[in-house]
C-alpha positions as CSV (number, residue, x, y, z in Angstrom):
1,X,0.0,0.0,0.0
2,X,1.2,3.5,-0.8
3,X,-0.3,6.9,-0.2
4,X,-2.3,8.3,-3.2
5,X,-3.6,11.9,-2.9
6,X,-7.1,12.1,-4.3
7,X,-6.5,15.5,-5.7
8,X,-8.8,18.5,-6.3
9,X,-10.8,17.3,-9.3
10,X,-14.6,17.4,-8.9
11,X,-16.2,14.0,-8.2
12,X,-17.3,11.9,-11.2
13,X,-20.6,13.3,-12.4
14,X,-22.5,10.0,-12.0
15,X,-22.2,10.3,-8.2
16,X,-24.2,13.6,-8.2
17,X,-26.5,12.8,-11.1
18,X,-30.1,13.9,-10.5
19,X,-33.1,11.9,-11.6
20,X,-36.7,12.6,-11.3
21,X,-36.6,11.6,-7.6
22,X,-33.4,13.6,-6.9
23,X,-29.8,12.4,-6.4
24,X,-29.0,8.9,-5.2
25,X,-28.2,10.4,-1.8
26,X,-31.6,12.1,-1.6
27,X,-33.3,8.9,-2.6
28,X,-31.4,6.9,0.0
29,X,-32.1,9.4,2.7
30,X,-35.8,9.3,2.0
31,X,-35.7,5.5,2.0
32,X,-33.7,5.2,5.2
33,X,-35.8,7.9,7.1
34,X,-39.3,6.8,6.1
35,X,-41.1,5.5,9.2
36,X,-42.0,1.8,9.1
37,X,-44.9,0.0,10.5
38,X,-44.3,-1.8,13.8
39,X,-42.3,-5.0,13.3
40,X,-41.6,-4.3,9.7
41,X,-38.0,-4.7,8.4
42,X,-36.5,-2.0,6.2
43,X,-35.6,-3.3,2.7
44,X,-32.0,-2.8,1.5
45,X,-31.6,0.2,-0.8
46,X,-30.2,-0.5,-4.3
47,X,-27.1,1.7,-4.6
48,X,-25.9,1.9,-8.2
49,X,-24.2,5.3,-8.7
50,X,-20.8,4.0,-7.5
51,X,-20.8,1.3,-10.2
52,X,-20.9,3.9,-13.1
53,X,-18.2,3.8,-15.7
54,X,-16.9,7.3,-15.0
55,X,-16.3,6.3,-11.4
56,X,-14.3,3.2,-12.4
57,X,-12.3,5.3,-14.9
58,X,-11.4,7.9,-12.3
59,X,-10.4,5.3,-9.8
60,X,-8.3,3.5,-12.4
61,X,-6.6,6.8,-13.3
62,X,-6.0,7.6,-9.7
63,X,-4.5,4.3,-8.8
64,X,-3.0,3.3,-12.1
65,X,-5.2,0.2,-12.5
66,X,-4.0,-1.2,-9.1
67,X,-5.8,-2.3,-6.0
68,X,-5.7,0.5,-3.4
69,X,-4.7,-1.9,-0.7
70,X,-2.3,-4.5,-2.1
71,X,-1.2,-2.7,-5.3
72,X,-1.9,-5.7,-7.5
73,X,-3.1,-5.0,-11.0
74,X,-6.7,-6.0,-10.7
75,X,-7.2,-6.1,-14.5
76,X,-5.0,-9.1,-14.8
77,X,-7.2,-11.0,-12.2
78,X,-10.8,-9.9,-12.3
79,X,-13.0,-6.8,-12.9
80,X,-12.4,-4.1,-10.3
81,X,-14.5,-4.0,-7.1
82,X,-15.5,-0.4,-6.4
83,X,-15.0,-0.7,-2.7
84,X,-16.6,1.4,0.1
85,X,-14.0,2.3,2.7
86,X,-16.9,2.8,5.2
87,X,-19.3,0.0,4.2
88,X,-22.6,1.2,2.7
89,X,-25.1,-1.5,3.8
90,X,-24.0,-3.1,7.1
91,X,-21.2,-3.1,9.5
92,X,-19.6,-6.3,10.8
93,X,-20.1,-6.9,14.5
94,X,-22.9,-4.3,14.8
95,X,-26.1,-5.9,13.6
96,X,-28.2,-2.7,14.4
97,X,-26.0,-0.4,12.3
98,X,-27.6,0.4,8.9
99,X,-24.2,0.9,7.2
100,X,-22.8,4.2,6.1
101,X,-25.5,4.7,3.5
102,X,-25.0,8.4,3.3
103,X,-21.5,7.8,2.0
104,X,-22.4,5.2,-0.7
105,X,-22.1,7.8,-3.4
106,X,-19.4,9.9,-1.7
107,X,-16.3,10.1,-3.9
108,X,-13.9,10.2,-0.9
109,X,-15.3,6.9,0.4
110,X,-14.7,5.0,-2.8
111,X,-11.6,2.9,-3.6
112,X,-10.6,0.4,-6.3
113,X,-10.0,-3.1,-4.8
114,X,-9.1,-6.5,-6.1
115,X,-11.3,-9.4,-5.2
116,X,-9.0,-10.8,-2.6
117,X,-8.7,-7.6,-0.6
118,X,-12.4,-6.8,-0.7
119,X,-14.2,-10.1,-0.4
120,X,-14.0,-12.5,2.5
121,X,-12.1,-15.5,1.5
122,X,-10.0,-18.2,3.2
123,X,-6.3,-17.4,2.7
124,X,-3.0,-18.8,3.9
125,X,-1.2,-16.2,6.1
126,X,2.1,-16.2,8.1
127,X,2.2,-16.9,11.8
128,X,5.0,-15.2,13.6
129,X,7.9,-17.2,15.2
130,X,11.4,-16.3,16.0
131,X,13.3,-14.3,13.4
132,X,10.3,-14.1,11.1
133,X,10.8,-17.7,9.9
134,X,7.1,-18.5,9.7
135,X,4.6,-21.2,9.4
136,X,1.3,-20.5,7.8
137,X,-2.3,-21.1,8.8
138,X,-5.6,-20.6,7.1
139,X,-7.8,-17.7,8.1
140,X,-10.5,-15.6,6.6
141,X,-9.3,-12.3,5.2
142,X,-10.9,-9.6,3.0
143,X,-12.6,-6.4,4.1
144,X,-16.2,-7.0,3.0
145,X,-18.2,-5.0,5.6
146,X,-15.6,-4.8,8.3
147,X,-14.8,-1.4,9.7
148,X,-13.3,-1.6,13.2
149,X,-12.9,1.7,15.1
150,X,-11.5,3.0,18.4
151,X,-14.1,5.7,19.0
152,X,-17.9,6.0,18.8
153,X,-19.4,4.8,15.6
154,X,-21.2,7.3,13.4
155,X,-24.8,6.3,12.7
156,X,-26.1,9.2,10.6
157,X,-25.2,12.1,8.3
158,X,-24.7,14.6,11.2
159,X,-22.1,12.5,13.0
160,X,-18.4,13.2,12.6
161,X,-16.9,10.1,11.0
162,X,-13.4,11.3,11.7
163,X,-14.1,11.0,15.4
164,X,-14.5,7.3,14.9
165,X,-10.7,6.8,14.8
166,X,-10.7,4.1,12.2
167,X,-8.2,1.2,12.5
168,X,-8.1,0.5,8.8
169,X,-5.7,2.5,6.7
170,X,-7.1,4.6,3.8
171,X,-4.3,5.3,1.3
172,X,-6.0,8.6,0.2
173,X,-6.0,10.0,3.7
174,X,-3.2,8.1,5.5
175,X,0.5,7.7,5.0
176,X,1.0,3.9,5.0
177,X,4.7,4.3,5.4
178,X,4.0,5.4,9.0
179,X,2.4,2.1,9.8
180,X,3.7,-0.6,7.4
181,X,7.0,-2.0,6.3
182,X,8.3,-5.0,4.4
183,X,10.8,-7.7,5.1
184,X,13.5,-7.2,2.5
185,X,15.9,-10.0,3.3
186,X,16.5,-13.0,1.0
187,X,14.9,-15.7,3.2
188,X,11.6,-17.4,3.9
189,X,10.0,-14.2,5.1
190,X,11.0,-12.2,2.0
191,X,8.1,-9.8,1.0
192,X,6.1,-10.2,4.2
193,X,4.4,-7.0,5.4
194,X,4.7,-6.1,9.0
195,X,3.5,-3.3,11.3
196,X,6.1,-0.7,12.3
197,X,7.1,-0.8,15.9
198,X,7.4,1.9,18.5
199,X,11.1,1.0,19.0
200,X,13.5,-1.0,16.7
201,X,13.2,-4.6,17.7
202,X,15.8,-7.2,16.6
203,X,13.1,-8.9,14.6
204,X,9.8,-7.3,13.5
205,X,6.6,-8.7,14.9
206,X,3.8,-9.9,12.7
207,X,0.2,-9.2,13.7
208,X,-1.6,-12.0,15.5
209,X,-3.4,-14.3,13.1
210,X,-7.1,-13.7,14.1
211,X,-10.3,-12.9,12.4
212,X,-11.6,-10.7,15.2
213,X,-10.1,-7.1,14.9
214,X,-10.4,-6.6,18.6
215,X,-8.0,-9.5,19.2
216,X,-5.6,-8.0,16.7
217,X,-5.8,-4.6,18.5
218,X,-5.1,-6.0,21.9
219,X,-2.1,-8.0,20.7
220,X,-0.7,-5.1,18.7
221,X,-1.0,-2.8,21.7
222,X,0.8,-5.4,23.8
223,X,3.6,-5.8,21.3
224,X,3.9,-2.0,20.8
225,X,3.5,-2.2,17.1
226,X,1.3,0.0,14.9
227,X,-2.3,-1.0,15.7
228,X,-3.6,0.4,12.4
229,X,-0.9,-1.4,10.5
230,X,-1.6,-4.7,12.2
231,X,-5.4,-4.5,11.7
232,X,-5.0,-3.4,8.0
233,X,-2.6,-6.3,7.3
234,X,-5.0,-8.9,8.6
235,X,-8.3,-7.4,7.4
236,X,-7.1,-6.6,3.9
237,X,-5.1,-9.8,3.8
238,X,-1.9,-8.1,2.9
239,X,0.2,-11.2,3.8
240,X,-1.9,-13.8,1.8
241,X,0.5,-16.3,0.3
242,X,0.1,-15.4,-3.4
243,X,0.6,-11.7,-2.6
244,X,3.8,-12.3,-0.6
245,X,5.1,-14.5,-3.3
246,X,4.6,-11.7,-5.9
247,X,6.5,-9.3,-3.6
248,X,9.3,-11.8,-3.1
249,X,9.7,-12.2,-6.9
250,X,9.9,-8.4,-7.2
251,X,12.6,-8.3,-4.5
252,X,14.5,-11.1,-6.2
253,X,14.5,-9.0,-9.4
254,X,15.7,-6.0,-7.6
255,X,18.5,-8.0,-5.9
256,X,19.6,-9.2,-9.3
257,X,19.7,-5.7,-10.8
258,X,21.6,-4.5,-7.7
259,X,24.2,-7.2,-8.2
260,X,24.6,-6.3,-11.9
261,X,24.7,-2.6,-11.1
262,X,27.6,-3.2,-8.6
263,X,29.5,-5.5,-10.9
264,X,29.3,-3.1,-13.8
265,X,30.5,-0.3,-11.6
266,X,33.5,-2.3,-10.4
267,X,34.5,-3.2,-13.9
268,X,34.2,0.4,-15.0
269,X,36.4,1.5,-12.1
270,X,39.0,-1.1,-13.0
271,X,39.1,0.0,-16.6
272,X,39.6,3.7,-15.5
273,X,42.5,2.6,-13.2
274,X,44.1,0.5,-16.0
275,X,43.8,3.5,-18.4
276,X,45.4,5.8,-15.9
277,X,48.3,3.4,-15.3
278,X,48.8,2.5,-19.0
279,X,46.6,4.5,-21.4
280,X,45.2,2.4,-24.1
281,X,42.9,3.3,-27.0
282,X,39.3,2.4,-26.2
283,X,39.6,1.8,-22.4
284,X,38.1,5.2,-21.5
285,X,35.3,4.7,-24.0
286,X,34.6,1.2,-22.6
287,X,34.5,2.7,-19.1
288,X,32.1,5.4,-20.2
289,X,29.8,2.9,-21.9
290,X,29.7,0.8,-18.7
291,X,28.9,3.9,-16.7
292,X,26.0,4.5,-19.0
293,X,24.8,0.9,-18.6
294,X,25.0,1.3,-14.9
295,X,22.7,4.4,-15.1
296,X,20.2,2.4,-17.2
297,X,20.2,-0.4,-14.6
298,X,19.5,2.2,-11.9
299,X,16.7,3.7,-14.0
300,X,15.2,0.2,-14.4
301,X,15.3,-0.3,-10.6
302,X,13.7,3.1,-10.1
303,X,10.9,2.3,-12.6
304,X,9.8,-0.6,-10.4
305,X,9.1,1.9,-7.6
306,X,7.0,4.3,-9.7
307,X,3.4,4.9,-8.7
308,X,2.1,2.9,-11.7
309,X,4.2,-0.2,-11.0
310,X,2.6,-3.2,-9.2
311,X,3.8,-3.5,-5.6
312,X,5.7,-0.2,-5.8
313,X,5.7,0.3,-2.1
314,X,8.0,-2.7,-1.5
315,X,10.3,-1.6,-4.4
316,X,10.5,1.9,-3.0
317,X,11.4,0.4,0.4
318,X,14.1,-1.7,-1.2
319,X,15.6,1.3,-3.0
320,X,15.7,3.3,0.2
321,X,17.6,0.5,1.9
322,X,19.9,0.1,-1.2
323,X,20.7,3.8,-1.0
324,X,21.7,3.5,2.7
325,X,23.9,0.5,1.9
326,X,25.6,2.3,-1.0
327,X,26.3,5.4,1.0
328,X,27.7,3.2,3.8
329,X,30.3,1.6,1.4
330,X,33.9,2.8,1.9
331,X,35.1,5.2,-0.8
């Protein structure tokens, strides 16, 4: 996950489109506030504005065709799920809550999601053990209608939703780098996401593998790791096996490019030294060509961390670490 500013463009027009009975928000408001006979159950409202093509196009433009949560290219898997950050029709764990119906057509509440991040499915996730060498267990992940909070839940339009203190990260409002990190080493835990800690432990702690967000919160608070990071990892399923494998492959590619970058640089330096000791035609030109090749390799590494690249957050983390290691090398 990486931060994506929503920008200042007006919302897609379909969200505000007015029919003979008003906008969708006005129709939903009338539906949800109409008194019911005693004992009657209110029917679900049919929200459709968020499914419009212009909404999908804007979300695809904003997130470069990637899931807002895991950064996978959803087009290569299945059609995008237009996901409601605050769920529109019901809230997990609160049977009496009608859902955040007044935000169903609210642009700032809509995100593009892949099927695995949005829908509840059984996934294989890592279980923490010493040194992040992990076993895996099956658990249900996927946001669906989950929306755990620390404060008082908003129940109507007049309530301040920001006062809820949401545990789930929203990449358009939050900076995921303050809560999430990735294991970059070349071992069994390569590509695993973990919550940032208050201090710098010898080995990062994974969130507890639990379907109940309250259990995750208690364990994260005990372990002094980012609660929002821990809850987001488990609810969105950011450590499901296939996703971690994709990140591990990306890290492997970056390690290979790093090795080639360093080898090419060493050869170029050796050619420069040879030419200084005993000038020969072509040595300087060969060294310059290798330096240009080294720049192209670095550009390729940087391209993997661009906003439109899949899993760019882990590539960006790798490049930051690479830069630290390069600067630490003796001159």
